[in-house]
C-alpha positions as CSV (number, residue, x, y, z in Angstrom):
1,M,157.2,16.3,207.5
2,S,154.9,17.4,204.7
3,F,156.1,18.0,201.2
4,R,154.9,19.9,198.2
5,P,152.4,18.1,196.0
6,L,154.1,16.9,192.8
7,D,151.3,17.8,190.3
8,K,149.7,20.8,192.0
9,K,146.4,19.1,192.3
10,I,144.2,18.1,195.2
11,Y,141.6,15.5,195.9
12,L,138.1,16.9,196.5
13,A,136.0,14.5,198.5
14,S,132.6,16.2,197.9
15,K,129.7,15.7,195.6
16,S,128.8,19.4,195.6
17,P,128.9,21.0,192.2
18,R,129.1,24.4,193.9
19,R,132.4,23.5,195.6
20,R,133.8,22.4,192.3
21,E,132.8,25.8,190.7
22,L,134.4,27.7,193.6
23,L,137.7,25.8,193.3
24,R,137.8,26.4,189.6
25,Q,137.1,30.1,190.2
26,V,140.4,30.4,192.1
27,G,142.4,28.1,189.8
28,V,142.6,25.1,192.1
29,E,142.9,21.9,190.1
30,F,141.3,18.8,191.6
31,E,140.4,15.2,191.1
32,L,137.2,13.9,192.7
33,L,137.4,11.3,195.4
34,M,133.8,10.3,196.1
35,L,132.7,9.1,199.5
36,R,129.6,6.9,199.7
37,S,126.7,8.8,201.2
38,D,124.0,6.1,201.1
39,G,123.3,2.6,199.8
40,P,122.9,-0.8,201.5
41,R,126.1,-0.4,203.5
42,G,125.2,3.2,204.5
43,A,127.4,6.2,204.4
44,D,131.2,6.1,204.6
45,V,131.0,9.0,207.1
46,P,127.6,9.2,208.9
47,E,126.3,12.8,209.3
48,D,124.1,12.2,212.3
49,V,124.1,14.9,215.0
50,H,125.3,13.6,218.3
51,A,123.0,14.2,221.3
52,G,123.7,17.7,222.7
53,E,126.3,18.4,220.0
54,P,126.7,22.2,219.3
55,P,126.5,23.2,215.6
56,L,130.1,24.4,215.5
57,D,131.4,21.1,216.9
58,Y,129.1,19.2,214.6
59,V,130.4,20.7,211.3
60,A,134.0,20.6,212.4
61,R,133.7,16.9,213.4
62,V,132.0,15.8,210.1
63,A,134.5,17.7,207.9
64,N,137.4,16.2,209.8
65,E,136.0,12.7,209.7
66,K,135.4,13.0,205.9
67,A,139.0,14.2,205.4
68,A,140.4,11.4,207.5
69,F,138.4,8.8,205.7
70,A,139.4,10.1,202.3
71,W,143.1,10.3,203.2
72,N,142.9,6.7,204.3
73,I,141.5,5.8,200.9
74,V,144.4,7.6,199.2
75,Q,146.9,5.5,201.3
76,Q,145.0,2.2,201.0
77,R,144.7,2.5,197.2
78,R,148.3,3.8,196.9
79,L,147.0,6.8,194.9
80,L,149.3,9.7,194.0
81,L,149.8,11.7,197.2
82,R,147.9,14.9,197.1
83,P,146.1,17.0,199.7
84,V,142.6,15.9,200.5
85,L,139.9,18.6,200.9
86,T,136.5,18.1,202.4
87,A,133.9,20.5,203.7
88,D,130.6,20.4,205.6
89,T,127.9,23.1,205.7
90,T,125.0,23.5,208.0
91,V,122.4,26.1,208.8
92,T,121.6,26.9,212.4
93,I,119.0,29.1,214.1
94,D,118.2,29.3,217.8
95,G,121.0,26.8,218.4
96,N,119.3,24.2,216.3
97,I,120.7,22.6,213.1
98,L,118.7,22.7,209.9
99,G,119.8,19.9,207.6
100,K,118.7,19.1,204.1
101,P,114.9,18.8,203.9
102,A,113.5,15.3,203.1
103,N,110.4,16.6,201.4
104,Q,108.4,19.7,200.5
105,D,106.7,20.0,203.9
106,E,110.1,20.0,205.7
107,A,111.5,22.6,203.2
108,E,108.5,24.9,203.7
109,E,108.8,24.5,207.5
110,M,112.5,25.5,207.4
111,L,111.9,28.5,205.3
112,A,109.0,29.7,207.4
113,R,111.3,29.5,210.4
114,L,114.0,31.5,208.7
115,S,111.5,34.1,207.4
116,G,112.2,37.6,208.7
117,R,115.1,36.5,210.9
118,T,118.9,36.2,211.0
119,H,120.4,32.7,211.0
120,Q,123.9,31.4,210.8
121,V,125.6,29.4,208.0
122,L,128.5,27.3,209.2
123,T,131.0,25.8,206.7
124,S,133.9,23.8,208.0
125,V,136.8,23.0,205.7
126,A,139.3,20.2,206.5
127,V,142.6,19.3,204.7
128,H,144.6,16.2,205.3
129,Y,148.0,15.6,203.7
130,T,151.0,13.6,205.0
131,D,151.4,15.0,208.5
132,I,148.9,17.8,208.1
133,A,145.3,17.4,209.5
134,E,143.8,20.9,209.9
135,Q,140.3,22.4,209.9
136,I,138.8,25.9,209.8
137,T,135.1,26.8,210.3
138,Q,133.7,30.0,208.8
139,V,130.5,31.5,210.2
140,S,128.2,33.9,208.3
141,D,125.1,35.7,209.5
142,V,122.3,35.8,206.9
143,R,119.1,37.8,207.3
144,F,116.0,36.8,205.4
145,S,113.2,39.2,204.5
146,R,109.7,38.3,205.7
147,L,108.5,35.6,203.2
148,S,104.9,35.1,202.2
149,A,103.5,31.6,202.3
150,S,103.0,31.8,198.5
151,A,106.6,32.7,198.0
152,I,107.8,29.8,200.1
153,K,105.5,27.3,198.4
154,A,106.6,28.6,194.9
155,Y,110.3,28.2,195.8
156,C,109.7,24.7,197.3
157,S,108.1,23.6,194.1
158,T,111.5,24.0,192.4
159,P,114.3,21.5,192.8
160,E,116.5,24.0,194.6
161,P,115.8,23.4,198.3
162,Y,116.3,19.7,198.4
163,D,120.1,19.1,198.4
164,K,120.9,22.1,200.6
165,A,121.2,22.7,204.3
166,G,118.4,25.0,205.5
167,A,116.4,24.4,202.3
168,Y,117.9,27.2,200.2
169,G,120.8,28.1,198.0
170,I,122.2,31.7,197.9
171,Q,123.4,31.2,194.3
172,G,119.9,30.5,193.1
173,L,116.4,31.9,193.4
174,A,116.7,32.3,197.2
175,A,119.0,35.2,196.6
176,L,115.7,37.1,196.3
177,F,115.0,36.3,200.0
178,I,118.3,37.7,201.5
179,E,118.3,41.2,203.0
180,H,121.8,41.2,204.5
181,I,124.9,39.1,204.8
182,D,127.7,39.4,207.3
183,G,130.4,37.0,206.4
184,S,131.5,35.0,203.4
185,H,129.4,34.6,200.3
186,S,131.5,31.6,199.1
187,G,131.2,30.2,202.6
188,I,127.4,30.3,202.4
189,M,127.6,28.6,199.0
190,G,129.6,25.8,200.7
191,L,133.3,26.6,200.5
192,P,134.8,29.7,202.1
193,L,137.6,30.5,199.6
194,F,139.8,32.6,201.9
195,E,139.9,29.9,204.6
196,T,140.3,27.2,202.0
197,A,143.3,28.9,200.5
198,Q,144.9,29.3,204.0
199,L,144.7,25.5,204.5
200,L,145.9,24.6,201.0
201,R,148.9,26.9,201.3
202,R,150.0,25.0,204.3
203,T,150.4,21.9,202.2
204,G,152.7,23.7,199.8
205,L,150.1,24.1,197.1
206,P,151.0,27.3,195.1
207,L,148.2,29.8,195.3
208,L,148.2,33.6,194.8
């Protein structure tokens, strides 16, 4: 049976500064528990898309695998028991996943594909804690205005597109591209706060 965390903190297994900002926004205290994403031994949790894997299945699987791996670290290292929170965000259009661009050419191609169209941003959140292993995926529709080639090139000459799925961040300059959102602004940033709160409350963490 699960029990209430003793110090009202969680472990956040994510390198994303945006997720840290969002947790602070709602008063969730956390300690970082970093997973290896590269290096000679490779990533702790590979993020490769399986053949024929639908985007919804993909983000849910990756978020759950990260949470399971992080919870195993907590147990192996005999760390103070706290809920482990992980998340994974992807952008999809026409049923295809757009990951993080490797270079400027890829970033420009992605943005040209999103130009003047509606795409989906999927963020899956997973929490593991004692006997709890749960996950929720939030889906938002985002419509871009029609982008000129010069606007795309100018944006891709900044550092913004290169650590973000779909080659853009709603919290930065790309906000100028977005005509309409149907969904969760925080989910598009990388951590849907309503759904995250739902999961954390189930661990006994006191939230409003």
